[in-house]
PAZAPA-4460 file (N, C-alpha, C; in steps of 0.05 Angstrom, whole numbers, plus 32768, in hexadecimal, padded with zeros to 4 digits):
% residues 257
    n_x    n_y    n_z   ca_x   ca_y   ca_z    c_x    c_y    c_z   seq   type   mol
   8061   8153   8119   8060   814A   80FC   8060   8164   80EB     1      M     A
   806D   8162   80D4   806D   8179   80C1   8060   816F   80A6     2      S     A
   8054   8182   8097   8046   817A   8080   8059   817E   8067     3      F     A
   805C   816A   8058   8069   816C   803F   805A   8178   8029     4      A     A
   8065   8188   8017   8056   8195   8003   8047   8184   7FF1     5      S     A
   802D   8187   7FEC   801D   8176   7FDA   8013   815B   7FE7     6      G     A
   801A   8155   7FFF   8013   813C   800C   7FF8   813D   8019     7      C     A
   7FEB   8128   801B   7FD1   8128   802A   7FD7   8120   8046     8      A     A
   7FC5   8128   8056   7FC6   811E   8074   7FAC   8113   807C     9      A     A
   7FAB   80FC   808B   7F94   80ED   8090   7F94   80E7   80AF    10      E     A
   7F79   80E7   80B8   7F73   80E6   80D6   7F65   80CD   80D9    11      L     A
   7F6C   80B9   80EA   7F5E   80A2   80F2   7F44   80A6   80FE    12      A     A
   7F2F   809C   80F2   7F15   809D   8100   7F09   8082   8103    13      V     A
   7F01   807C   811B   7EF5   8060   8120   7ED7   8064   811C    14      I     A
   7ECE   8050   810C   7EB0   804E   8105   7EA7   8034   8101    15      S     A
   7E8E   8030   80F9   7E83   8016   80F5   7E7B   8011   80D8    16      L     A
   7E82   7FFC   80CD   7E7C   7FF2   80B2   7E62   7FE1   80B6    17      R     A
   7E4E   7FE8   80A5   7E36   7FD8   80A5   7E3B   7FBB   809E    18      P     A
   7E2B   7FAB   80AC   7E2B   7F8D   80A7   7E20   7F86   808D    19      A     A
   7E25   7F70   8080   7E18   7F65   8067   7DF9   7F68   8067    20      P     A
   7DEE   7F61   807F   7DD1   7F63   8082   7DCC   7F7A   8096    21      V     A
   7DC5   7F90   808E   7DC3   7FA9   809D   7DA6   7FB2   80A1    22      H     A
   7D9D   7FB6   80B8   7D82   7FBD   80BD   7D81   7FD6   80CF    23      F     A
   7D95   7FE7   80CD   7D92   7FFF   80DD   7DA7   8002   80F6    24      G     A
   7DA0   8014   8108   7DB5   8017   811C   7DAD   800A   8138    25      M     A
   7D97   7FFB   8137   7D90   7FF0   8153   7DA3   7FDD   815C    26      T     A
   7DA6   7FDC   8175   7DB5   7FC5   8183   7DA3   7FB5   8195    27      R     A
   7D8A   7FBA   8195   7D77   7FA9   81A5   7D68   7F96   8195    28      E     A
   7D6D   7F7D   8198   7D5E   7F67   818C   7D4B   7F58   819D    29      L     A
   7D31   7F54   8195   7D1F   7F45   81A5   7D18   7F2B   8196    30      V     A
   7D1B   7F15   81A0   7D13   7EFB   8194   7CF5   7EF8   819A    31      I     A
   7CE3   7EFD   8186   7CC6   7EFB   818A   7CBA   7EE1   818A    32      V     A
   7CC6   7ECD   8179   7CBA   7EB3   817A   7CC9   7EA4   8161    33      G     A
   7CBB   7E8F   8157   7CC6   7E81   8140   7CBA   7E65   813D    34      G     A
   7CC4   7E57   812B   7CBA   7E3C   8125   7CD2   7E28   8124    35      N     A
   7CC8   7E0F   8129   7CDE   7DFC   812A   7CDE   7DEE   8142    36      G     A
   7CF0   7DD8   8144   7CEF   7DC9   815D   7CF7   7DDB   8173    37      E     A
   7CEA   7DD6   818B   7CEB   7DE9   81A2   7D09   7DEA   81AC    38      R     A
   7D16   7DD0   81AE   7D30   7DCF   81B8   7D44   7DE0   81A8    39      R     A
   7D41   7DDE   818E   7D4F   7DED   817B   7D4C   7E0C   817F    40      L     A
   7D33   7E13   8180   7D2D   7E30   8182   7D3B   7E3B   819D    41      R     A
   7D37   7E2A   81B1   7D43   7E35   81CB   7D5F   7E36   81CA    42      E     A
   7D6D   7E24   81BD   7D8A   7E22   81BB   7D95   7E3D   81AA    43      A     A
   7D83   7E42   8195   7D8B   7E5A   8183   7D87   7E73   8194    44      V     A
   7D72   7E76   81A4   7D6D   7E8D   81B4   7D85   7E91   81C8    45      C     A
   7D8C   7E7A   81D5   7DA2   7E7D   81E8   7DB9   7E83   81DD    46      A     A
   7DC1   7E7A   81C5   7DD9   7E80   81B9   7DDA   7E9D   81AE    47      E     A
   7DC2   7EA6   81A4   7DC2   7EC1   819C   7DCA   7ED4   81B3    48      L     A
   7DBB   7ED0   81CB   7DC1   7EDF   81E1   7DDD   7EDF   81EB    49      I     A
   7DE6   7EC8   81EC   7E03   7EC2   81F6   7E17   7ECF   81E2    50      D     A
   7E15   7ECA   81C9   7E29   7ED3   81B5   7E29   7EF2   81B3    51      Q     A
   7E0E   7EFC   81B4   7E0B   7F18   81B2   7E18   7F27   81CA    52      A     A
   7E15   7F1A   81E0   7E22   7F26   81F8   7E41   7F26   81F6    53      R     A
   7E4B   7F11   81EC   7E69   7F0E   81E9   7E73   7F23   81D5    54      Q     A
   7E61   7F26   81BE   7E69   7F3A   81A9   7E67   7F54   81B3    55      G     A
   7E56   7F5A   81C4   7E55   7F78   81D0   7E46   7F8B   81BE    56      G     A
   7E3A   7F84   81A7   7E2B   7F96   8197   7E0E   7F95   819B    57      Y     A
   7E03   7F7E   8198   7DE7   7F7B   819C   7DDF   7F74   81B8    58      F     A
   7DC7   7F7B   81BF   7DBC   7F70   81D8   7DA1   7F62   81D1    59      H     A
   7D9F   7F49   81D8   7D8B   7F38   81CF   7D7A   7F31   81E7    60      V     A
   7D5F   7F32   81E4   7D4C   7F2A   81F8   7D39   7F15   81ED    61      V     A
   7D33   7F00   81FA   7D23   7EEB   81F0   7D06   7EEE   81FC    62      D     A
   7CF2   7EF8   81EB   7CD7   7EFA   81F2   7CC5   7EE6   81E6    63      S     A
   7CD0   7ECE   81DB   7CC1   7EBA   81CC   7CB0   7EAC   81DC    64      S     A
   7CB2   7EAE   81F8   7CA1   7E9D   8209   7C84   7EA8   820A    65      T     A
   7C80   7EC0   81FD   7C65   7ECB   81FD   7C50   7EBC   81EC    66      R     A
   7C5C   7EA9   81DA   7C4C   7E9A   81C7   7C40   7EAA   81B2    67      G     A
   7C4C   7EC0   81A9   7C43   7ED1   8193   7C42   7EC1   8179    68      L     A
   7C2E   7EC4   8169   7C2E   7EB7   814E   7C31   7ECD   813A    69      R     A
   7C42   7EC8   8126   7C48   7EDF   8112   7C44   7ED2   80F7    70      V     A
   7C37   7EE2   80E5   7C33   7EDA   80CA   7C42   7EEE   80B9    71      T     A
   7C51   7EE7   80A8   7C62   7EF9   8095   7C51   7EFC   807E    72      L     A
   7C4E   7F16   8075   7C40   7F1F   805D   7C4D   7F37   804F    73      R     A
   7C55   7F32   8039   7C67   7F46   802B   7C7B   7F53   803D    74      D     A
   7C78   7F6E   8042   7C8D   7F7B   8050   7C82   7F82   806D    75      R     A
   7C6D   7F74   8077   7C61   7F77   808F   7C5F   7F5E   809F    76      Q     A
   7C59   7F5D   80B8   7C52   7F46   80C7   7C38   7F48   80D3    77      I     A
   7C2A   7F36   80D7   7C10   7F34   80E6   7C14   7F24   8100    78      E     A
   7C08   7F2D   8114   7C0C   7F21   812D   7BF2   7F18   813B    79      T     A
   7BDD   7F12   812D   7BC6   7F05   8138   7BBB   7F16   814F    80      D     A
   7BBB   7F2F   814C   7BAF   7F42   8160   7BC0   7F48   8178    81      G     A
   7BD7   7F3C   817D   7BEA   7F41   8192   7BFC   7F58   818C    82      F     A
   7C02   7F66   819F   7C17   7F7B   819D   7C32   7F70   819E    83      D     A
   7C43   7F7B   818C   7C5F   7F74   818D   7C6D   7F7B   81A6    84      L     A
   7C7F   7F6A   81B0   7C8C   7F72   81C9   7CA5   7F81   81C2    85      P     A
   7CA1   7F98   81B5   7CB7   7FA7   81A9   7CB3   7FC6   81AF    86      L     A
   7CC7   7FD4   81B9   7CC8   7FF0   81BC   7CD4   7FFD   81A2    87      A     A
   7CD0   8018   819F   7CDC   8027   818B   7CF9   8022   818C    88      I     A
   7D08   801C   8177   7D25   8019   8179   7D2F   7FFC   817B    89      G     A
   7D1C   7FE9   8183   7D21   7FCE   8183   7D18   7FC0   8169    90      E     A
   7D24   7FAB   8164   7D1A   7F99   814C   7D16   7F7E   8156    91      V     A
   7D03   7F71   8148   7CF9   7F56   8150   7D07   7F43   813F    92      G     A
   7D0A   7F2B   814A   7D14   7F13   8139   7D00   7EFD   813A    93      L     A
   7CF8   7EF3   8124   7CE8   7EDC   8120   7CFB   7EC5   8116    94      W     A
   7CFF   7EAF   8126   7D11   7E9B   8121   7D04   7E81   8118    95      I     A
   7D08   7E79   80FE   7D00   7E5E   80F8   7D1C   7E4F   80F5    96      D     A
   7D1C   7E36   8103   7D35   7E26   8104   7D2D   7E09   80FD    97      V     A
   7D3E   7DFF   80EB   7D38   7DE2   80E3   7D51   7DD3   80E3    98      H     A
   7D4E   7DB8   80E8   7D64   7DA6   80E9   7D62   7D91   80D3    99      Q     A
   7D79   7D8B   80C7   7D78   7D78   80B0   7D93   7D6A   80AF   100      A     A
   7D95   7D58   809C   7DAE   7D4A   809A   7DAD   7D2D   8095   101      G     A
   7DC4   7D1F   8098   7DC4   7D03   8094   7DD6   7CF8   80AB   102      D     A
   7DE0   7CDF   80A5   7DF1   7CD0   80BC   7E0B   7CDE   80BF   103      D     A
   7E14   7CEE   80AB   7E2F   7CF9   80AC   7E2E   7D16   80B4   104      K     A
   7E17   7D23   80AF   7E19   7D42   80B5   7DFE   7D4C   80BD   105      R     A
   7DFF   7D5B   80D2   7DE8   7D69   80DE   7DE8   7D84   80D6   106      S     A
   7DD1   7D8D   80CC   7DD0   7DAB   80C0   7DBA   7DBA   80CC   107      E     A
   7DBE   7DD1   80D7   7DAB   7DE2   80E3   7DA8   7DFC   80D0   108      V     A
   7D8C   7E02   80CB   7D88   7E19   80BA   7D76   7E2D   80CA   109      T     A
   7D80   7E46   80CA   7D71   7E5A   80D8   7D65   7E6E   80C3   110      L     A
   7D4D   7E76   80C4   7D41   7E89   80B5   7D37   7E9F   80C7   111      E     A
   7D44   7EB7   80C6   7D3F   7ECC   80D9   7D30   7EE3   80C9   112      I     A
   7D19   7EE9   80D4   7D0A   7F00   80C9   7D0C   7F18   80DE   113      T     A
   7D14   7F2E   80D5   7D19   7F45   80E5   7D03   7F5B   80DF   114      V     A
   7CF9   7F67   80F4   7CE3   7F7B   80F1   7CE4   7F8E   8109   115      F     A
   7CD8   7FA5   8104   7CD8   7FBD   8117   7CBF   7FBD   8127   116      D     A
   7CBE   7FD2   8138   7CA7   7FD2   814B   7C8E   7FDA   813E   117      A     A
   7C8D   7FE1   8123   7C76   7FE8   8115   7C6E   7FCE   8104   118      T     A
   7C7B   7FB8   8109   7C75   7F9F   80F9   7C7D   7F9F   80DD   119      A     A
   7C90   7FB3   80D4   7C9B   7FB4   80BB   7CB4   7FA2   80B9   120      R     A
   7CB3   7F8F   80A5   7CC8   7F7D   80A2   7CE2   7F8C   8097   121      I     A
   7CF7   7F87   80A7   7D12   7F95   809E   7D25   7F82   808F   122      L     A
   7D24   7F69   8096   7D32   7F54   8087   7D21   7F3C   8086   123      V     A
   7D1B   7F32   806F   7D08   7F1D   806B   7D16   7F03   8069   124      A     A
   7D11   7EF0   807F   7D1A   7ED6   807D   7D38   7ED4   8075   125      A     A
   7D48   7EE0   8082   7D64   7EDD   807D   7D6F   7EC3   8084   126      H     A
   7D7B   7EB2   8071   7D80   7E96   8077   7D9F   7E92   807D   127      R     A
   7DA3   7E84   8092   7DBE   7E7A   809A   7DBF   7E5D   80A0   128      V     A
   7DD1   7E50   8095   7DD5   7E34   8097   7DF0   7E2B   80A3   129      V     A
   7DF0   7E19   80B4   7E09   7E0F   80BE   7E08   7DEF   80C2   130      A     A
   7E1D   7DE3   80C0   7E1E   7DC6   80C2   7E32   7DBD   80D5   131      G     A
   7E30   7DA6   80E1   7E46   7D9A   80F0   7E48   7D7D   80EE   132      S     A
   7E60   7D73   80ED   7E62   7D55   80EA   7E56   7D46   8103   133      G     A
   7E48   7D31   80FA   7E3A   7D21   810E   7E37   7D04   8104   134      A     A
   7E36   7CF2   8118   7E30   7CD7   8110   7E14   7CD3   8108   135      Q     A
   7E00   7CE4   8116   7DE4   7CE0   810D   7DD7   7CFA   8119   136      S     A
   7DBE   7CFF   8110   7DAF   7D15   8117   7DA8   7D16   8136   137      L     A
   7DAB   7CFE   8143   7DA6   7CFC   815E   7DBE   7D05   8170   138      S     A
   7DD6   7D0D   8161   7DEC   7D16   8170   7DE6   7D34   8178   139      D     A
   7DDD   7D37   8192   7DD5   7D51   819E   7DEE   7D65   819D   140      V     A
   7E06   7D5B   81A3   7E1B   7D6E   81A3   7E21   7D79   8189   141      S     A
   7E1E   7D6A   8173   7E23   7D73   8157   7E0D   7D87   814F   142      A     A
   7DF4   7D81   8157   7DE0   7D95   814E   7DE4   7DAE   815F   143      V     A
   7DED   7DAF   8177   7DF3   7DC6   8187   7E09   7DD6   817A   144      D     A
   7E1C   7DC8   816F   7E34   7DD5   8161   7E2A   7DE5   8148   145      R     A
   7E16   7DD6   8139   7E0A   7DE3   8122   7DFB   7DFC   8128   146      A     A
   7DEC   7DF9   813F   7DDB   7E12   8149   7DEF   7E27   814F   147      V     A
   7E05   7E22   815D   7E17   7E36   8165   7E25   7E43   814E   148      R     A
   7E2D   7E32   813A   7E38   7E3D   8121   7E24   7E4D   8110   149      S     A
   7E0C   7E46   810E   7DF7   7E54   8100   7DF1   7E6F   810D   150      A     A
   7DF1   7E6F   8128   7DEB   7E86   8137   7E03   7E9A   8133   151      T     A
   7E1D   7E90   8132   7E34   7EA0   812D   7E33   7EAC   8112   152      Q     A
   7E2D   7E9D   80FF   7E2A   7EA7   80E3   7E16   7EBD   80E1   153      K     A
   7E01   7EBA   80EF   7DEA   7ECF   80ED   7DF4   7EE9   80F8   154      L     A
   7E02   7EE7   8111   7E0B   7F00   811D   7E20   7F0E   810C   155      L     A
   7E32   7EFD   80FF   7E47   7F0B   80F0   7E3A   7F17   80D6   156      Q     A
   7E22   7F0D   80CE   7E16   7F1C   80B7   7E07   7F37   80BE   157      Q     A
   7E00   7F39   80D9   7DEC   7F4F   80DF   7DFD   7F64   80F0   158      I     A
   7E16   7F5B   80FA   7E24   7F6D   810C   7E38   7F80   80FE   159      T     A
   7E35   7F9B   8101   7E49   7FAD   80F6   7E63   7FA7   8100   160      P     A
   7E7A   7FAF   80F1   7E95   7FAB   80F9   7EA2   7FC6   80FE   161      V     A
   7EB2   7FC7   8113   7EC0   7FE1   8118   7ED8   7FE2   8107   162      E     A
   7EDA   7FF7   80FA   7EEF   7FFD   80E7   7EFE   8018   80EC   163      V     A
   7F15   8019   80E3   7F22   8034   80E5   7F24   8040   80C7   164      T     A
   7F19   8057   80C4   7F1B   8066   80AB   7F30   8079   80AC   165      R     A
   7F3D   807D   8097   7F51   8093   8094   7F43   80AB   8084   166      K     A
   7F3F   80C0   8094   7F30   80D8   808A   7F45   80EF   8082   167      V     A
   7F43   80F6   8069   7F56   810A   805F   7F51   8126   806A   168      E     A
   7F62   8133   8076   7F60   8150   807C   7F64   8161   8064   169      L     A
   7F5B   817B   8067   7F5E   818F   8052   7F73   81A2   8059   170      D     A
   7F8B   81A0   804B   7FA2   81AF   8052   7FA5   81C9   8042   171      L     A
   7F93   81D1   8034   7F95   81E9   8024   7F9A   8202   8032   172      R     A
   7F8E   8205   804A   7F93   821E   8059   7FAA   8218   806B   173      D     A
   7FC3   8223   8064   7FDA   821E   8072   7FDB   8228   8090   174      R     A
   7FC9   823C   8093   7FC8   8247   80AE   7FBE   8233   80C4   175      A     A
   7FB0   821D   80B9   7FA3   820A   80CB   7FB8   81F2   80CF   176      Q     A
   7FCE   81F0   80C1   7FE0   81DA   80C3   7FEC   81D5   80DF   177      L     A
   7FF2   81EB   80EF   7FFC   81E5   8109   7FE8   81D5   811B   178      P     A
   7FCC   81E0   8115   7FB7   81D0   8125   7FB5   81B4   811D   179      I     A
   7FB6   81AF   8102   7FB2   8194   80F9   7FCA   8184   8101   180      L     A
   7FE2   818D   8103   7FF8   817E   810E   7FF4   8175   812B   181      E     A
   7FE7   8185   813C   7FE1   817E   8158   7FCD   8166   8155   182      V     A
   7FBA   8165   8145   7FA9   814B   8140   7FB7   8134   8138   183      A     A
   7FCA   8138   8123   7FD7   8122   8119   7FEC   8117   812D   184      L     A
   7FF5   8127   8140   8006   811D   8156   7FF8   8111   816B   185      D     A
   7FDD   810F   8169   7FCC   80FF   817E   7FBA   8110   818F   186      G     A
   7FBE   812A   8190   7FAD   8139   81A3   7F94   8146   8193   187      N     A
   7F81   8135   818D   7F6B   813C   817C   7F59   8151   818D   188      I     A
   7F55   814D   81A5   7F43   815F   81B5   7F4F   817C   81B7   189      A     A
   7F67   817E   81BB   7F76   8199   81B7   7F73   81A6   819D   190      R     A
   7F79   8196   8187   7F77   81A1   816C   7F5B   81AA   8167   191      A     A
   7F49   819B   8171   7F2B   81A4   816D   7F24   81BE   817A   192      R     A
   7F30   81C2   8191   7F28   81DA   819F   7F3A   81F3   8190   193      E     A
   7F50   81ED   8187   7F5E   8200   8178   7F51   8208   815E   194      E     A
   7F45   81F4   8150   7F38   81F9   8137   7F1F   8207   813B   195      M     A
   7F0F   8203   8155   7EF9   8214   8159   7F02   8230   815A   196      K     A
   7F17   8236   816A   7F21   8251   816E   7F28   8260   8154   197      S     A
   7F36   824D   8142   7F3B   8258   8127   7F22   8260   8118   198      Y     A
   7F0E   8250   811B   7EF4   8257   810D   7EE6   8270   8116   199      L     A
   7EEB   8275   812F   7EE0   8290   813A   7EE9   82A7   812C   200      E     A
   7F00   82A6   8120   7F0F   82BA   810F   7F06   82B9   80F2   201      Q     A
   7EFE   82A0   80E9   7EF8   829D   80CD   7EDF   828B   80CC   202      A     A
   7EC8   8293   80D3   7EB1   8280   80D7   7EA7   8275   80BD   203      P     A
   7EAF   8281   80A6   7EA6   8279   808B   7EBA   8267   807E   204      E     A
   7ED0   825E   808B   7EE8   8252   8080   7EDE   8233   807D   205      N     A
   7ED7   822B   8064   7ECE   8211   805F   7EE4   81FC   8067   206      A     A
   7EFC   8202   8061   7F12   81EF   8068   7F13   81E9   8086   207      T     A
   7F10   81FE   8095   7F11   81FC   80B3   7EFA   81EE   80BD   208      A     A
   7EE2   81F2   80B0   7ECA   81E5   80BA   7ECD   81C6   80B5   209      I     A
   7ED7   81C0   809C   7ED9   81A4   8095   7EEE   8197   80A7   210      Y     A
   7F06   81A4   80AC   7F18   8197   80BD   7F0D   8194   80DB   211      N     A
   7EFE   81A7   80E2   7EF0   81A4   80FD   7EDF   818C   80FE   212      L     A
   7ED1   8187   80E9   7EBE   8170   80E6   7ECE   8155   80E7   213      A     A
   7EE5   8154   80DD   7EF5   813D   80DB   7F00   8138   80F9   214      V     A
   7F07   814E   8107   7F12   814C   8123   7EFB   8142   8133   215      L     A
   7EE1   814E   8130   7ECB   8146   8140   7EC4   812A   813C   216      T     A
   7EC2   8121   8123   7EBD   8105   811E   7ED1   80F2   812C   217      E     A
   7EEC   80FA   8129   7F01   80E9   8136   7EFD   80E9   8153   218      A     A
   7EEE   80FA   8161   7EEA   80F8   817D   7ED1   80E8   8183   219      M     A
   7EC3   80DD   816E   7EAA   80CC   8171   7E90   80DC   8172   220      G     A
   7E90   80F7   816E   7E78   8105   816B   7E6F   8108   814F   221      Q     A
   7E63   80F4   8143   7E5F   80F0   8127   7E45   8104   8121   222      V     A
   7E31   8105   8130   7E1C   8116   8127   7E24   8135   8127   223      E     A
   7E34   813E   813A   7E3F   8157   8138   7E4F   815D   811F   224      S     A
   7E61   8148   811A   7E73   8149   8103   7E61   814B   80E8   225      A     A
   7E4C   813E   80E6   7E3B   813F   80CD   7E31   815B   80CB   226      L     A
   7E29   8167   80DF   7E1F   8185   80DC   7E34   8195   80D5   227      S     A
   7E4D   8192   80DB   7E65   81A2   80D1   7E6C   819B   80B6   228      L     A
   7E69   8180   80AD   7E6E   817B   8092   7E5A   8187   807F   229      Y     A
   7E41   8189   8088   7E2B   8196   8079   7E30   81B3   8078   230      D     A
   7E3B   81C1   808C   7E43   81DD   8089   7E58   81E2   8076   231      K     A
   7E6D   81D0   8077   7E83   81D3   8064   7E79   81D1   8048   232      A     A
   7E67   81BE   8043   7E5C   81B8   8028   7E4C   81CF   801F   233      L     A
   7E3F   81E0   8030   7E32   81F6   8028   7E44   820E   801D   234      Q     A
   7E5D   820C   8028   7E6F   8221   801F   7E82   8217   8009   235      L     A
   7E84   81FD   8004   7E96   81F3   7FF1   7E8C   81D9   7FE6   236      S     A
   7E90   81D5   7FCA   7E8A   81BD   7FBE   7E9F   81A9   7FBB   237      D     A
   7EB1   81AB   7FCD   7ECB   8199   7FCD   7EC0   817C   7FCD   238      N     A
   7EC7   816B   7FB9   7EC0   814F   7FBB   7EC8   813F   7FD4   239      P     A
   7EE0   8148   7FDD   7EEB   813B   7FF5   7ED5   813D   800D   240      L     A
   7EC8   8154   800F   7EB7   815A   8024   7EA0   8148   8021   241      Y     A
   7E94   8144   800A   7E7D   8133   8004   7E84   8117   800A   242      E     A
   7E9B   810D   8001   7EA3   80F2   8006   7EA4   80EC   8023   243      Q     A
   7EB2   80FE   8033   7EB7   80F8   804F   7E9C   80F9   805E   244      T     A
   7E8A   810C   8056   7E71   810D   8061   7E60   80F5   805D   245      R     A
   7E63   80E9   8046   7E52   80D2   8040   7E5C   80B8   8053   246      T     A
   7E73   80B8   8054   7E80   80A2   8066   7E79   80A6   8084   247      A     A
   7E78   80BF   808E   7E6F   80C5   80A9   7E52   80BF   80AD   248      A     A
   7E41   80C6   8099   7E24   80C0   809B   7E1F   80A0   809C   249      A     A
   7E30   808F   808C   7E2B   8074   808F   7E32   806A   80AA   250      T     A
   7E47   8077   80B8   7E4E   806D   80D2   7E37   8075   80E7   251      A     A
   7E2D   808E   80E2   7E19   8098   80F5   7E01   8087   80F5   252      A     A
   7DF9   8079   80DE   7DE1   8069   80DE   7DE3   8050   80F1   253      E     A
   7DFB   8049   80F7   7E01   8032   8108   7E03   8038   8126   254      L     A
   7E04   8052   812C   7E07   8058   8149   7DEB   8055   8157   255      L     A
   7DEC   804C   8170   7DD4   8049   817F   7DC7   8064   8188   256      P     A
   7DAC   8066   8189   7D9F   8080   818D   7DA0   8083   81AD   257      Q     A
***
């Protein structure tokens, strides 16, 4: 590839976009308990575990059989003296599930409260409703469809989405262009090593540090890339550097520890 004068060049970086309901980077969900008809709660737990497994992002464990009682107060939960079955990095789910409707439609409402291992509420009573056509509320298959649909809606609202960002490279130092051409031709690993060698000769070159950060992020090493973005920003107040660093930091928040 050759660079046309005055044109920008972008590198594709795969990252995660936060879900509409975002509670951090955890992928470990523990169902602690809940309220509502037992069959419905069991159906929701089973659906959460199954759909999360299929989706491949969250890992869900059902610990609701412990019989823990939870009281929600402001931004904390109270557990009647029992310890939460949560480790650091896990979040708990308290599931209230209700069934309503008439002779034509069965409706299932889930209210999910999300909290961490310190009993701090992260998402308070997030409500998801799903309905399914039915002849009557006694139509078990229709209720099951509503449970499945409500669970799917919930996971869609809390699961980050993998996206491809186009990250602009800094082309102002023309001596770096042959290295960047290697990256744009698909050999990012080789370009990264060549940019490291380039920096050994010019360790304070903000452009090279920034481009190395982009190459590093494109290889999936987001934390290392953030350090390089910070170093580039110490040497230059280029708005492009700040914009790219902010997007990388958002992606880093979603990575598992």
